[in-house]
C-alpha positions as CSV (number, residue, x, y, z in Angstrom):
1,M,6.8,19.2,-18.6
2,D,7.8,15.6,-18.7
3,S,4.9,13.2,-19.0
4,I,6.5,11.0,-16.3
5,I,7.8,12.4,-13.0
6,K,10.0,10.9,-10.3
7,L,9.3,11.5,-6.6
8,V,11.4,11.6,-3.5
9,P,10.1,8.9,-1.1
10,D,9.2,9.8,2.5
11,F,10.4,7.3,5.1
12,K,8.7,6.6,8.4
13,G,10.3,5.3,11.6
14,K,8.1,2.6,13.2
15,I,8.6,0.4,16.3
16,W,8.0,-2.7,14.2
17,G,10.2,-1.6,11.3
18,G,13.6,-2.8,10.2
19,R,16.5,-1.9,7.8
20,R,15.3,-3.7,4.7
21,M,14.6,-0.5,2.8
22,A,18.4,0.1,2.7
23,E,19.4,-3.6,2.3
24,D,16.8,-4.6,-0.4
25,F,16.3,-1.4,-2.3
26,G,19.4,0.7,-1.6
27,Y,17.4,3.6,-0.2
28,E,19.2,6.1,2.1
29,I,17.1,5.9,5.2
30,P,17.1,7.5,8.6
31,D,18.7,5.7,11.6
32,G,16.6,3.2,13.6
33,P,13.8,1.0,12.7
34,V,12.2,2.2,9.4
35,G,8.8,0.7,8.7
36,E,7.4,2.5,5.7
37,C,8.5,4.2,2.5
38,W,5.7,6.5,1.2
39,A,6.9,6.1,-2.4
40,I,4.0,7.9,-4.3
41,S,2.1,10.1,-1.9
42,A,0.4,13.5,-1.7
43,H,-1.0,12.9,1.8
44,P,-0.2,15.6,4.3
45,N,1.4,13.1,6.6
46,G,4.0,12.2,3.9
47,D,3.8,14.6,0.8
48,D,6.5,13.5,-1.7
49,A,8.6,16.1,-3.4
50,I,9.2,16.0,-7.2
51,A,12.7,14.9,-7.8
52,S,13.7,16.8,-11.0
53,G,12.4,18.8,-14.0
54,E,10.3,21.9,-14.2
55,Y,8.6,21.4,-10.8
56,A,11.6,20.0,-8.9
57,G,11.2,20.5,-5.1
58,K,7.5,21.2,-5.3
59,T,5.3,18.5,-3.7
60,L,2.9,16.2,-5.4
61,S,-0.1,17.8,-3.5
62,W,1.0,21.2,-4.9
63,L,1.1,19.8,-8.4
64,W,-2.3,18.2,-7.9
65,A,-3.7,21.5,-6.6
66,N,-2.2,23.8,-9.1
67,H,-1.9,21.8,-12.3
68,R,-4.8,19.5,-12.4
69,E,-4.6,19.6,-16.3
70,L,-1.5,17.3,-15.9
71,F,-3.8,14.7,-14.3
72,G,-6.5,14.9,-17.0
73,N,-8.5,17.3,-14.8
74,C,-9.3,14.4,-12.5
75,E,-12.1,15.6,-10.1
76,S,-11.0,14.2,-6.7
77,D,-10.3,16.9,-4.1
78,V,-7.1,15.1,-3.1
79,F,-4.6,12.9,-5.1
80,P,-6.6,9.7,-4.5
81,L,-3.9,6.9,-4.2
82,L,-0.9,6.2,-2.0
83,V,1.8,3.6,-2.8
84,K,4.0,2.4,0.1
85,I,6.6,-0.2,0.8
86,I,6.2,-1.7,4.3
87,D,9.1,-3.5,6.0
88,A,7.6,-5.5,8.9
89,A,10.6,-6.7,10.9
90,D,8.2,-7.3,13.8
91,D,4.4,-7.8,13.8
92,L,2.1,-4.9,13.0
93,S,-0.9,-4.3,15.3
94,I,-4.1,-6.1,14.6
95,Q,-6.1,-3.4,12.8
96,V,-9.1,-2.5,10.6
97,H,-9.9,0.5,8.4
98,P,-13.2,2.4,7.9
99,D,-14.9,3.0,4.6
100,D,-15.4,6.5,3.0
101,A,-18.8,7.1,4.7
102,Y,-17.6,6.3,8.3
103,A,-14.2,8.1,7.8
104,S,-15.9,11.2,6.4
105,E,-18.3,11.4,9.4
106,H,-15.9,10.5,12.2
107,E,-12.4,11.5,10.8
108,N,-12.7,15.1,9.7
109,G,-13.9,14.3,6.2
110,S,-11.0,11.9,5.5
111,L,-11.3,9.2,2.8
112,G,-11.7,5.7,4.1
113,K,-9.0,3.2,3.5
114,K,-9.3,0.4,0.9
115,E,-5.9,-1.2,0.3
116,C,-4.1,-4.1,-1.3
117,W,-0.8,-5.9,-0.7
118,Y,1.7,-7.4,-3.1
119,V,4.1,-9.5,-1.0
120,L,7.7,-8.7,-2.0
121,S,9.4,-11.1,0.4
122,A,8.4,-13.3,3.4
123,D,10.3,-15.4,5.8
124,E,10.1,-19.1,5.5
125,G,7.1,-20.3,7.4
126,G,5.8,-16.8,7.7
127,T,2.1,-16.0,8.2
128,I,-0.2,-13.0,7.7
129,V,-3.6,-12.1,9.3
130,V,-6.4,-11.4,6.8
131,G,-9.9,-11.7,8.1
132,Q,-11.5,-12.9,11.4
133,N,-14.0,-15.5,12.5
134,A,-16.5,-13.7,14.7
135,R,-20.0,-13.3,13.2
136,S,-21.3,-10.4,15.3
137,R,-20.1,-7.3,17.2
138,E,-20.9,-9.1,20.5
139,E,-19.0,-12.2,19.6
140,F,-16.0,-10.2,18.5
141,A,-16.0,-8.1,21.7
142,Q,-16.3,-11.2,23.8
143,M,-13.4,-13.0,22.1
144,V,-11.2,-10.0,22.5
145,E,-12.1,-9.7,26.2
146,E,-11.2,-13.3,26.7
147,G,-8.0,-13.0,24.7
148,R,-9.0,-15.8,22.2
149,W,-6.9,-14.3,19.4
150,G,-5.9,-17.7,17.9
151,E,-9.6,-18.5,17.4
152,L,-10.6,-15.0,16.4
153,L,-8.0,-14.2,13.7
154,N,-7.7,-15.8,10.3
155,E,-4.0,-16.4,10.0
156,I,-2.7,-17.9,6.8
157,P,0.8,-18.7,5.3
158,V,2.4,-15.9,3.3
159,H,4.9,-16.2,0.3
160,A,6.6,-13.8,-2.0
161,G,4.3,-13.1,-5.0
162,D,1.1,-13.4,-2.9
163,F,-1.6,-10.7,-3.3
164,F,-4.3,-9.7,-0.8
165,Q,-7.2,-7.2,-1.3
166,I,-8.0,-5.6,2.1
167,D,-11.4,-4.0,2.0
168,P,-12.6,-1.6,4.7
169,G,-14.0,-3.7,7.6
170,C,-11.4,-6.5,7.1
171,V,-9.4,-7.2,10.2
172,H,-5.7,-7.6,9.2
173,A,-2.1,-7.6,10.3
174,I,1.2,-7.9,8.5
175,K,3.5,-10.1,10.5
176,G,7.2,-9.9,11.1
177,G,9.6,-11.0,8.3
178,T,7.3,-9.7,5.6
179,V,7.9,-6.9,3.1
180,I,5.0,-5.7,0.9
181,L,4.1,-3.1,-1.7
182,E,0.8,-1.5,-0.6
183,T,-1.5,0.4,-2.9
184,Q,-4.3,2.2,-1.0
185,Q,-6.6,5.1,-0.9
186,S,-4.9,8.3,0.2
187,S,-5.9,7.9,3.9
188,D,-4.0,7.5,7.1
189,V,-6.9,6.3,9.3
190,T,-6.2,3.1,11.2
191,Y,-8.1,1.6,14.1
192,R,-5.9,-0.7,16.3
193,V,-7.8,-3.7,17.7
194,Y,-4.7,-5.1,19.6
195,D,-1.0,-4.2,19.8
196,Y,0.4,-7.1,21.9
197,D,0.6,-4.8,25.0
198,R,3.9,-3.4,23.7
199,P,5.2,0.1,24.5
200,G,5.7,2.7,21.8
201,D,8.8,4.9,21.4
202,D,7.7,7.0,24.5
203,G,7.5,3.8,26.7
204,K,3.7,4.0,26.8
205,L,1.2,1.6,25.2
206,R,0.0,2.9,21.9
207,P,-3.8,3.7,21.9
208,L,-6.3,1.1,20.8
209,H,-9.6,1.9,19.1
210,L,-11.9,-1.0,20.0
211,E,-15.2,0.9,19.8
212,Q,-14.4,2.3,16.3
213,S,-13.2,-1.1,15.2
214,L,-16.4,-2.8,16.4
215,D,-18.3,-0.2,14.4
216,V,-16.5,-0.8,11.1
217,I,-15.7,-4.5,11.1
218,D,-17.6,-6.4,8.4
219,Y,-18.8,-9.5,10.3
220,A,-20.2,-11.2,7.1
221,M,-16.9,-11.0,5.2
222,Q,-15.4,-14.3,4.0
223,A,-11.8,-14.7,5.1
224,P,-9.4,-15.9,2.4
225,E,-7.5,-19.2,2.6
226,S,-4.5,-18.1,0.6
227,G,-3.0,-15.1,-1.2
228,E,-2.0,-17.1,-4.3
229,V,-2.5,-15.1,-7.5
230,T,-4.8,-17.1,-9.8
231,Q,-5.7,-14.4,-12.3
232,P,-4.4,-15.1,-15.8
233,E,-1.2,-13.5,-17.2
234,V,-1.7,-12.1,-20.7
235,D,1.3,-10.9,-22.6
236,G,3.2,-10.4,-19.3
237,V,0.3,-8.5,-17.7
238,T,-1.8,-9.8,-14.7
239,V,-4.7,-7.7,-13.4
240,L,-4.4,-8.3,-9.7
241,V,-7.5,-6.4,-8.7
242,S,-9.9,-3.8,-10.1
243,N,-12.4,-2.0,-7.9
244,D,-14.1,1.4,-7.5
245,C,-10.9,2.9,-6.0
246,Y,-8.1,1.4,-8.2
247,T,-6.9,-1.1,-10.6
248,V,-3.5,-2.8,-9.9
249,E,-1.5,-4.8,-12.4
250,R,1.7,-6.8,-12.3
251,L,3.9,-6.4,-15.4
252,R,6.6,-9.0,-16.1
253,V,9.1,-7.6,-18.6
254,A,11.5,-9.9,-20.4
255,G,13.0,-7.9,-23.2
256,K,10.2,-5.4,-24.1
257,L,6.6,-4.8,-23.1
258,T,4.3,-1.9,-24.2
259,F,1.5,-1.1,-21.8
260,A,-1.3,1.4,-22.7
261,T,-2.0,4.1,-20.0
262,P,-5.2,6.0,-21.0
263,Y,-5.7,7.2,-17.4
264,P,-5.4,10.5,-15.6
265,F,-2.3,9.1,-14.0
266,T,-0.5,5.8,-13.5
267,C,1.7,4.8,-10.5
268,V,4.7,2.7,-11.5
269,S,6.9,0.8,-9.0
270,V,9.8,-1.5,-10.0
271,I,9.9,-4.4,-7.5
272,E,12.5,-6.6,-9.1
273,G,15.2,-6.3,-11.7
274,E,16.1,-3.3,-13.8
275,G,15.6,-1.8,-17.2
276,T,14.0,1.4,-18.7
277,V,10.6,3.0,-18.7
278,N,10.1,5.2,-21.7
279,G,13.8,5.5,-22.0
280,E,14.4,6.4,-18.3
281,P,16.7,3.9,-16.5
282,V,15.1,2.3,-13.5
283,V,16.1,-0.3,-10.9
284,K,14.4,-2.2,-8.1
285,G,12.9,0.4,-5.8
286,S,12.3,3.1,-8.6
287,H,8.9,4.7,-8.4
288,L,7.5,6.9,-11.2
289,L,4.2,8.7,-11.8
290,A,3.0,8.8,-15.4
291,L,0.8,11.8,-16.0
292,A,-2.2,12.1,-18.3
293,A,0.0,13.1,-21.3
294,C,1.7,9.6,-21.2
295,D,-0.4,7.4,-23.4
296,E,1.8,4.3,-23.0
297,L,4.7,2.8,-21.1
298,V,7.4,1.2,-23.1
299,L,9.3,-1.0,-20.7
300,T,12.6,-2.8,-21.6
301,G,14.9,-5.0,-19.6
302,D,14.3,-7.9,-17.2
303,M,12.1,-6.7,-14.4
304,T,8.8,-6.9,-12.5
305,V,6.7,-3.8,-12.2
306,I,3.5,-3.0,-10.3
307,T,1.2,-0.3,-11.8
308,S,-1.9,1.3,-10.3
309,H,-4.4,3.8,-11.6
310,L,-8.1,4.8,-11.1
């Protein structure tokens, strides 16, 4: 078994999606507006197939269930991370995610959804919603009822290279003209606070989840003023975030970079440029999963890579 596997991404049509997956990354995508590429996923709503090698055609969830030794016998019931590219041609709904405890109780034992965004591209003058300004459930509900969205939502400028950690309880929305790489817990639980009164594919309004949202919003959370990355870069490596669910790094490769991976698995996404990873040619839009047997990544070329692991 190779110590690094390639996966076949799963693409999702979304009313707010666009065609950037094909234009920016060269993916072959379905017709119509495509909003998400589930690039490394074992979630039942988008379970990626293994592209080649001994287990070609089997899914990542199958590999996790049947060959846990390849993942260092990691103990999670489900493959714990999910890596997506999101192409927001139009604004996504204003939403919030629950934590593990709330999701487990109210969403059939699902994981909660802690996530983070690395901004791949953003329109000139673009903005993003991260955080909100109400300090209590009652104040939030009243501002929603009165339609005071401009006061309620924390809207800030967004630029390529920005990074945002979105904890459960953080109200957020990706706005039109933004493409991001999202690293998240393997969960598909989203509570919509507001969806601009726009119809879905079936002509009906998409459901909102205001009561659940009011339950899970963290009213004490400080909203950020910018997504600028201020963490230091050391030998080409920047640790963007490290928390109880994942660590995410940005690797800038100019020539050669060796990166130790002493983890049960490491997700690898090439977001700019091209080169090789452990001898395997990669280009912008390549996604790899390094298994436990892979002790290090040897990267060559001129490229930017995002990695994530437990």
